[in-house]
Each structure stands twice: as structure tokens, then as C-alpha cells.
C-alpha positions in Angstrom: 0.0 0.0 0.0 2.8 2.4 0.9 4.6 1.6 -2.3 1.6 2.5 -4.4 1.0 5.8 -2.5 4.7 6.8 -2.8 4.9 5.8 -6.5 1.7 7.7 -7.3 2.9 10.7 -5.4 6.2 10.9 -7.3 4.3 10.3 -10.6 1.8 13.1 -9.8 4.7 15.5 -9.1 6.3 14.6 -12.4 3.0 15.2 -14.3 2.5 18.6 -12.6 5.9 19.8 -13.6 5.3 18.7 -17.2 2.0 20.5 -17.2 3.6 23.6 -15.8 6.0 23.7 -18.8 3.2 23.6 -21.4 0.6 25.5 -19.5 3.0 28.5 -19.3 4.1 28.0 -22.9 7.7 28.0 -21.6 9.1 26.7 -24.9 7.9 30.0 -26.5 8.6 32.3 -23.5 12.1 31.1 -22.8 13.5 31.9 -26.3 11.8 35.3 -26.2 13.3 35.9 -22.7 16.8 34.9 -23.9 16.7 37.1 -27.0 15.5 40.1 -25.0 18.1 39.8 -22.2 20.9 39.2 -24.8 19.9 42.4 -26.7 19.3 44.5 -23.6 22.6 43.4 -21.9 24.5 44.6 -25.0 22.7 47.8 -25.9 20.6 49.0 -23.0 21.0 47.5 -19.5 24.5 48.5 -18.7 25.7 51.0 -16.1 27.9 52.8 -18.7 25.2 52.9 -21.3 22.6 54.3 -18.9 25.1 56.9 -17.4 26.1 58.1 -20.9 22.4 58.3 -21.9 21.6 60.3 -18.8 24.5 62.7 -19.7 23.0 63.0 -23.3 19.6 63.8 -21.9 21.1 66.4 -19.5 22.8 68.1 -22.6 19.4 68.3 -24.4 17.8 69.8 -21.3 20.6 72.4 -21.1 20.0 73.3 -24.7 16.3 73.7 -24.0 17.0 76.0 -21.1 19.7 77.9 -22.9 17.7 78.5 -26.0 14.8 80.2 -24.1 16.9 82.0 -21.5 20.0 83.0 -23.4 19.8 82.4 -27.2 16.5 84.2 -27.8 17.3 87.3 -25.8 20.9 87.6 -27.2 20.2 87.0 -30.8 17.0 89.0 -30.9 18.8 91.9 -29.4 21.7 91.5 -31.9 19.2 91.5 -34.8 17.2 94.5 -33.5 14.1 92.4 -32.6 12.2 91.7 -29.5 12.0 88.2 -28.2 8.5 87.5 -29.6 9.5 88.7 -33.1 12.7 86.6 -33.1 10.7 83.5 -32.0 8.2 84.2 -34.8 11.1 84.6 -37.2 12.6 81.3 -36.3 9.2 79.6 -36.5 8.6 81.0 -40.0 12.0 80.3 -41.4 13.4 77.4 -39.5 10.4 75.2 -38.7 12.5 72.1 -37.7 14.4 74.2 -35.1 11.2 75.7 -33.8 9.5 72.3 -33.6 12.5 70.8 -31.9 12.9 73.5 -29.3 9.2 73.3 -28.5 9.4 69.5 -28.1 12.6 69.4 -26.1 11.0 69.7 -22.6 8.7 66.8 -23.3 11.4 64.8 -25.0 13.8 65.3 -22.0 11.0 64.3 -19.5 10.3 61.2 -21.5 13.9 60.0 -21.8 14.6 60.9 -18.1 11.7 58.7 -17.1 13.1 55.8 -19.2 16.6 56.2 -17.9 15.3 56.3 -14.3 13.3 53.1 -14.9 16.3 51.3 -16.5 18.6 52.4 -13.7 16.2 51.2 -11.0 16.0 47.7 -12.7 19.7 47.1 -13.2 20.0 44.7 -10.2 16.9 42.8 -11.2 18.1 42.5 -14.8 21.4 41.2 -13.7 19.7 38.4 -11.7 17.1 37.7 -14.5 19.9 37.5 -17.1 21.5 34.7 -15.1 18.4 32.3 -15.4 19.2 29.4 -15.0 22.9 30.4 -14.8 25.1 33.0 -16.3 26.6 30.4 -18.7 23.4 28.5 -19.5 20.8 30.3 -21.7 17.2 30.6 -20.6 16.1 28.3 -23.4 17.4 25.4 -21.3 14.9 26.1 -18.5 11.8 24.4 -20.0 13.9 21.4 -21.0 15.3 21.1 -17.5 11.8 21.2 -15.9 10.5 18.8 -18.5 13.4 16.4 -17.8 12.7 16.6 -14.1 9.1 15.7 -14.7 9.9 12.8 -17.0 12.5 11.5 -14.6 10.0 11.6 -11.7 7.5 9.5 -13.8 10.3 7.0 -14.6 11.2 6.8 -10.9 7.5 6.2 -10.1 7.5 3.3 -12.5 10.7 1.8 -11.0 9.0 2.2 -7.5 6.2 -0.1 -8.6 8.6 -2.9 -9.7 11.5 -2.4 -7.3 10.5 -0.5 -4.2 13.9 0.0 -2.6 15.7 0.9 -5.9 12.9 3.3 -6.8 13.2 4.9 -3.4 16.9 5.4 -3.8 16.4 7.0 -7.2 13.7 9.3 -5.8 16.1 10.4 -3.0 18.8 11.1 -5.6 16.4 13.0 -7.9 15.0 15.0 -5.0 18.5 15.9 -3.7 19.6 17.0 -7.2 16.6 19.1 -7.8 16.6 20.8 -4.4 20.3 21.4 -4.3 20.3 22.8 -7.9 17.4 25.1 -7.1 19.1 26.4 -3.9 22.6 26.7 -5.3 21.5 28.4 -8.4 19.2 30.7 -6.4 16.4 30.2 -8.9 13.6 31.4 -6.7 15.2 34.8 -6.2 16.3 35.1 -9.8 12.8 34.4 -11.0 11.4 36.9 -8.5 13.8 39.5 -9.8 12.7 38.8 -13.4 9.0 39.1 -12.3 9.7 42.5 -10.6 11.5 43.8 -13.7 8.7 42.7 -16.0 6.1 44.4 -13.7 8.1 47.6 -13.5 8.4 47.8 -17.3 4.7 47.1 -18.0 3.5 50.7 -17.7 6.3 52.1 -19.8 7.4 49.5 -22.3 4.6 49.9 -24.8 4.2 50.6 -28.5 3.3 54.1 -27.6 6.7 54.6 -25.8 8.6 53.1 -28.8 6.8 55.2 -31.3 7.1 58.3 -29.3 10.8 57.8 -28.8 11.3 57.3 -32.5 9.4 60.4 -33.3 11.4 62.4 -30.7 14.6 61.3 -32.3 13.4 62.5 -35.7 12.3 65.9 -34.2 15.6 66.4 -32.3 17.7 65.2 -35.1 16.0 67.6 -37.6 16.4 70.4 -35.2 20.1 69.9 -34.8 20.6 69.4 -38.5 18.7 72.6 -39.5 20.3 74.7 -36.7 23.8 73.7 -37.7 23.4 73.8 -41.5 21.0 76.6 -42.0 20.0 78.7 -39.1 23.3 79.5 -37.5 25.2 80.1 -40.8 22.4 82.5 -41.9 22.4 84.3 -38.6 26.2 84.6 -38.7 25.9 86.2 -42.2 23.3 88.6 -41.0 25.5 89.5 -38.0 28.6 89.9 -40.2 30.5 87.0 -38.7 32.6 84.3 -40.3 32.1 80.6 -39.5 35.1 80.7 -37.2 33.8 83.8 -35.4 30.4 82.2 -35.1 32.0 79.2 -33.4 33.8 81.4 -31.0 30.7 83.4 -30.3 28.6 80.2 -29.7 31.2 78.7 -27.4 31.4 82.0 -25.4 27.8 82.8 -25.2 25.9 79.5 -25.8 28.2 76.8 -24.4 25.5 74.2 -23.9 24.2 74.5 -27.4 27.7 74.7 -28.9 28.7 71.5 -27.2 25.5 69.7 -28.1 25.9 70.7 -31.8 29.5 69.3 -31.8 28.3 66.0 -30.3 25.0 65.7 -32.0 25.8 62.9 -34.3 27.2 60.4 -31.7 24.5 61.4 -29.3 21.7 60.7 -31.8 23.5 57.5 -32.7 23.5 56.3 -29.1 19.8 57.1 -28.7 19.0 55.4 -32.0 20.7 52.2 -30.9 18.7 52.2 -27.6 15.4 53.0 -29.2 16.0 50.4 -32.0 16.7 47.8 -29.3 13.4 48.6 -27.5 11.6 48.5 -30.8 13.1 45.2 -31.9 12.4 43.5 -28.6 8.8 44.8 -27.9 7.3 41.6 -29.4 9.5 39.4 -27.2 8.6 41.5 -24.1 4.9 41.2 -24.9 5.4 37.4 -25.1 7.0 37.1 -21.6 5.5 40.0 -19.6 2.5 38.0 -18.3 4.4 34.9 -17.4 5.1 34.8 -13.7 8.4 32.9 -13.1 8.7 32.8 -9.3 5.8 30.4 -8.7 7.3 28.1 -11.3 10.7 28.2 -9.5 8.9 27.4 -6.2 7.0 24.5 -7.9 10.3 23.0 -9.0 11.9 23.4 -5.6 8.9 22.1 -3.6 8.4 19.3 -6.1 12.0 18.3 -5.6 11.6 18.4 -1.8 8.5 16.3 -2.0 10.2 13.7 -4.2 13.0 13.6 -1.7 10.6 13.1 1.2 8.7 10.4 -0.6 11.9 8.7 -1.5 13.1 8.7 2.1 9.7 7.4 3.2 10.0 4.6 0.6 13.5 3.8 1.6 12.5 3.4 5.2 9.3 1.4 4.3 11.2 -0.8 1.9 13.8 -1.5 4.7 11.0 -2.5 7.1 9.5 -4.8 4.4 12.8 -6.5 3.9 13.3 -7.0 7.6 9.8 -8.4 8.0 10.4 -10.8 5.1 13.7 -11.9 6.6 
């Protein structure tokens, strides 16, 4: 009777683990998770990348402030205009510049929010990226759980035909599963991945990606028109050479001058980041509703139960042998 109960218990655990794999569609979720973490670890979720992006956003914010507080009063005065007339002049003749300057506060706020979110999730991402280990890809996880489930069913079959041998195999399987789960810290890693997914849900949407792409177009067009059309034309009106204009900009508008010089690499970095978010949005939508920590707990508890059942079977089989003798 005990043999049947123990074998059935081990078999049920194996079936439950197999069901968990397919009920959570882990063979689809795991590759999506692996591709996303690979791309993010290269192009987005790095301390250096985020710090550089924060610096780039700060430069854009400085340009926004400087344009309204310094550039408009200075250039309007130099051209014999009031501030309103100069602003209207820019809007009429340099539409990309006007649109970019108007959009900068919102663009800065948007990118600051993204940077803050990414920065807050660095630790969670580092743990999530190591599921199941830093050297094993996440695509192995469903196969591992499936293998544990199949092994449990095989052990259950052995228990029916060889009680003591099956009990020993159950103990070994249980120890391996529990020890691996604990040593690899799978429960905490899964919890970190769940926390990261939950934190990204409000922000990581198609609207964010589209808005970021549009922001890059607006800011890029602003910088391009400012450097190639507006500033040279204003220099000509003010009787300055290009060299004198550069010196004038550096002396009077340092934030804008620095941003213009670094515009191309800055936009390149933003483009890589936004492109990564865009390319991985489908993968994120695939994984975002999958809660990993309960799965990790199920594997750990399942392993512990197999170990307990194996120990029970080992003791019971010993008593049976003693009684037979």
C-alpha cells in the first residue's frame, strides 16, 4: 500500500511539472526571454550605457533651457528684434528648429523617465539575465523542468517494480533538484525577473517606442537645421565668419555649442537604444504576463516532496525486507 502511495505521489509531481511547462508556454517564453536579455545586456541595461544616456539627456535639457533664457534674448537683441519677433522669425524660417525647441522639454522628460526606470532595474536585470545560470541560456529552462518531470515519472514506474531501488532513485532525484534550485538561487532570480517585468509594464509599450522614435526624428531635424541653415544664416546677418560664429557660440551659448558638436554620436546612441526597444517589444509582450517565481517554487517544492517520498519509501522498503527476513 505504501509503495503505491509513494509511487503515485512521485508520478503526480512529475506530471504537474510537465503540465507547468506547457501551461505556461515556456518553450515560447524562454527563447523570447533569452533574446530580449541578450539584446538588452548589450545595448541597454549596462551602467555605462545608462550613465552616458543620462548625460546626453542632460545636454538636451541644457540646450532647451539655454535657448529660451539666453539664445533668444541675445540673438533677438543683436538682430534688433524683441523676443517675440525673433521667436516668430525662427518659427517661420526654421520650422524644424522651432518644432525641436518646442518639443525638447517633453522629450527630456520622456527620456529621463526611461533612464530612471532602467537604472532602477539594473540589479533585477542582472539576476534575471542569469536564469538558470550566467553560462546556460534561458532556453534550457523548460527542457530542465521537462526532464525533471519525466525523470519523476520514470522513478515512479521503478518504484512499482523495485520499491527500494525506486526509493533510492527518488532520493537522488530530489536531492539534485533541491540542491540545484538552492545553489542556483532560482527562486530569487525568478522573483527579480518578475519584478522587472512588472516595473516595465506601464512604460514598455508601442506608444513609448513610437514616441521615442518620433522624438529622435524631431531632435535630429532640429540639430541638422540649426547647424546647417539657421546658425550660418544668422552669422551672415550679423557679419560673422564661421570661425567667429563658433567662438561666439562657445562663449555665449556653451551648452548649445557642445550639443551641436556631439549631436551625431548622441543621436547614434539614442538610436541604438530605441531600436533595441523596438526590436524586442514583441518578445517583451510574449514574456510579460508569465510569472516565473511560482514556477521556480513549484520545482523546488516538487524536488523536496520527491526527496521526502523517496526517504519514506527507503524506510518502508527496509522494514519490508526486515519483515520478510
